[in-house]
C-alpha distance (Angstrom), angle and dihedral (degrees) to the residues before:
residue distance angle dihedral
M1 . . .
Q2 3.79 . .
L3 3.79 90.7 .
L4 3.80 91.3 50.5
A5 3.81 90.4 47.4
S6 3.80 91.2 51.9
I7 3.81 91.6 49.5
T8 3.79 96.6 47.7
G9 3.79 95.1 36.9
S10 3.78 90.4 -133.5
P11 3.80 119.6 120.4
K12 3.82 92.7 -150.4
I13 3.79 119.0 63.6
S14 3.79 118.5 -175.3
V15 3.78 123.8 -133.9
P16 3.82 92.8 -117.9
M17 3.81 89.2 53.6
T18 3.81 91.6 54.3
T19 3.81 90.0 47.4
V20 3.80 91.8 52.7
V21 3.81 93.9 47.0
S22 3.81 90.7 46.7
G23 3.79 90.2 51.9
I24 3.80 92.6 49.8
A25 3.80 90.9 49.0
K26 3.80 91.2 49.1
M27 3.81 91.2 51.0
F28 3.81 90.8 49.5
V29 3.80 93.2 50.4
G30 3.81 90.1 46.8
E31 3.79 91.5 53.0
L32 3.81 91.1 46.0
V33 3.81 91.5 51.8
E34 3.81 92.0 45.2
T35 3.80 90.8 52.2
A36 3.82 90.8 46.0
R37 3.82 89.1 53.8
M38 3.81 89.1 51.6
V39 3.81 88.8 52.2
M40 3.79 89.5 51.7
N41 3.82 91.8 50.2
E42 3.82 91.5 49.3
R43 3.81 89.7 52.0
R44 3.81 90.8 44.0
E45 3.80 91.5 -124.0
T46 3.80 127.1 146.4
G47 3.78 135.7 -164.5
P48 3.77 129.5 52.2
I49 3.78 123.6 -11.4
R50 3.79 109.8 -94.2
P51 3.82 128.3 -153.4
C52 3.82 91.1 -103.0
H53 3.82 88.7 60.0
I54 3.81 91.9 49.6
R55 3.81 91.5 48.3
E56 3.81 91.9 50.7
A57 3.81 91.1 46.3
H58 3.82 90.1 50.7
R59 3.81 90.4 49.2
R60 3.82 91.4 51.4
L61 3.81 93.8 47.2
K62 3.79 89.3 49.4
L63 3.82 90.9 52.7
E64 3.81 89.5 50.6
G65 3.80 89.8 53.8
K66 3.80 94.0 -116.1
I67 3.80 92.7 123.6
P68 3.81 115.8 63.7
K69 3.77 119.9 -126.6
K70 3.79 117.9 -106.3
S71 3.77 114.9 -97.4
V72 3.81 94.1 -173.3
P73 3.81 121.9 53.4
R74 3.81 117.7 -118.9
L75 3.78 117.9 -102.1
F76 3.80 97.0 -152.2
R77 3.79 134.3 27.5
């Protein structure tokens, strides 16, 4: 809730708001995992999803416009 409060700038966050944000995050992670599994199938790999699969899935989702562009520059790299 602290993260959500810092993003919205509001000290009070309602329960429905946290439910909505949690649902959106869950959908995003599900799509990321689904795309990572597709990457694994294309490479004919089996086993657990590895970081290289997640990175490729993130890259593909970004190209499709499903990941918003950053509006604030990163502090650390």
